[in-house]
N, C-alpha and C positions, 0 to 999 in steps of 0.2 A: 796369641803368643806373647810371652813376656817382652817388655819394651827393649831389653838388651839383646834380643834374639831375632834373627831374620830367617826366612825360609831358605832351604838349600836350593840353589839354582838347578833347573831341570837338566842342564847340559853338563853338570858336574859329576864326575865319576866317583862313586862312593868306594871306600876301602873294601877289600874282599871280606866276606864273612868267615872264611876259613884260612888257616895258615897251612899252606901247601908248600913243602920243601923237598927237593931232591936229596937223596942220601947215597951218593956215590961211594962213600967209605964202606958201605955194607957189601960192596962187590956184587957179583952175580948171584942173586938168590932166587930160587924157583918159588913163586908164590903158591901158597897152600889155599885151596878153595875152602871157603867158609859157607856151608849150606845154611839156609834159613832154619830157625828153630822148629823142630817137629817135622821137618821135611824128610823125604826119602827119594832115592833115585828111581827113575823109570825110563823106559824106552818108548819113543813115539813110533808106533808101527803103522799108523795111518793118520793123514791130515788131509781130509777130502772135503772140498766145498760142496754143499748140498743145495745152495741157491743157484739160480741161473747165472751164467757169466755176466750178463748185462744188468742184473738186479743190483740195486744200491746197497742191499744188505749182504754182508759176507758172513754167512752162517756155515760153520764147519763141523764135521764129525771127526773128532780126534780120538784115536784109540791108543791107550797107554798100557804098557806091559811092565809089571813089577812082580818080583818074587820075594819081596820083603815080608816076612811073617808078621811084622808089626802093623801092616796095612789094614785099617778098618774104617768103615764109614757107614752111615745110616741114611735111610731115605730122606731126601731133601738137602743132603750135604753137597758142597761144591768142591771141585778140584782147582787148586790155585797153582798155576804154573809160572815159574820164573824163567823168562826167555833170555837168550843171548843174541847179540848181533853177529852177523856172519863175518868170517875172517876177512873177506874181500872188503866189506864195509869198514871194518876196523882199520885195515891197512890204508884205505883211501882217506879216512878221517885223520889218521896220524900223519900221513904224507901232506895233506892240504895244509895242516897247521904247523908243519915243519917240526914235528915231535918224534919222528921215526928214530932218530939217533938216541933219544933219551927215553924211548917208549918202555924199555925193560929195566930202567933204573928204579930201585925202591923209593917209595914216597913216604913222607910223614904228613899226615893230615889231621889237624886238630881244630876245634872250634875256637875262633879268635877271642870270644868273650870268656868262655869257661876253661879253655885249655884242654878239654877232654878230647881224646882221640876219636875220630869219626870211623865207625865200623863200615866196611864195604864188604864185598863178596870174596875178598882174598886177603891173605896176610903174608908178606907185606903187599900193600896195593902198589900198582904201577899205572902209568898212563894207558898201557895196553889192557890191563885187567879192568880198569875203569871203563874204557871204551867198549869192552866186550860184554860185561855183565852188570854194569852199574849206571852208565849214562845212556839216556834214551835218545841217541843220535839219529834214529830213524823215525822219530815222531814229527808231526807237523808243528812248526814253531809258532809260538804266540807273540803278541806284540812286545812283551817284556824281553824276548830274545833280541829283537832289533834295537830296543832301547839300550841294551848292553853292547850289541855289536857295533853300533856307531862310534863307540869310544876306541875301537881297536882296528879301525880302517884308516889307511893313509891316502885314500882316494877321495877327493872332495865330492865327486859325483856320487860315489857309493854312500858316503855319509849323508848326503842330501836325500838319497833314496830311502835310507833307513829312517831318517828323521821324518820323512813324509809318511812312512808306514805307521809311525807312532802318533800321528795327528788324527783328530776326528774326521777330517776331510779325506784322509788317506785310507780309511778302513775298508772301503769297497775295493780299492786297488790291492790292499793287503789280502783280502779274501780271494780275489782273482789270482793272485800270485802263489798263495800257500794253500788255503783250505780247499778251494774248488778243485785244483789238480792233485791234491794230497802231496804237495811238494814237501820233502823231509828236510830236517836240519842239515843233514849231510849234503843234500842237493843244493841247498842255499849256499853252503860254504863253497861248494864246487863252482857256483855261479860267480862268486866274488873272491875267489881264492887269491887273486893277484895282489889284493890290498889288505888282506886280513892277517893280523898277527896278534894272537891272544896269549897273554902271560899265563903260565900254569897256575898261578895263584888264584885266577878267576874261573878255574875249570868247573867248580861246583856252583858258582854264581850264574854262569851263562848257560850251562847245559842242565836240563832237568834230569832228575833221577828216574830210573826205569821202574815202572810199576808192574806188579804181577798181573797175569791174565787169569780171569775166573771163568770156569766152565761148569755147566750143570752136569752132574753125574747121571748117566743113563744106563747103568748096569747093576747087577746084583751080585753080592759076595757069594750067595748060595749057588749061583750058576758058574761063576768064573773062578772060584777058589774051592778046591775039593776039601 
């Protein structure tokens, strides 16, 4: 590094990467869903597990029903599904973080460096729509999650635990706490709810974005579409 520069301390909280601001002046606006480009709506008529209950692999047979005439696919194509979190999970998430009262207030989200608006799955976005269809609050948290979480806890014992999870020596304990039991971000927040207070400015920095789920297509257009 140049002589006049020093490394950023590991315990220093960096500024948020996105500018997130409430817009109460817009009043009550019903968000409009923004579907992914090239997508179409379909109905899930079956979601059946086909591996044994005790098997480590969760393989499912999902049947989708759609009457969209634009639906076409070729052998070897995959179906990409954009999931949503359950209402009960979203309500619990908002309640734990004390965001329920502002959950439906319109938000303005832009990149801190470029100033460009961040596209989500709704317009305008709200904390409720983010928790429903954009933030992966039911995924297993990574070490980076606890690296951020330790800055937003008022309990010294909790901060000490989060810091330990981020060390090389604490990786086995982190594995036993999160990966082995498949404990989700929402469940972690519920465990430490009493000391956690996250500013909305860091909502995109601390919570990962939801990724689409990909499934192999095992049907034929010649059979299922007249």
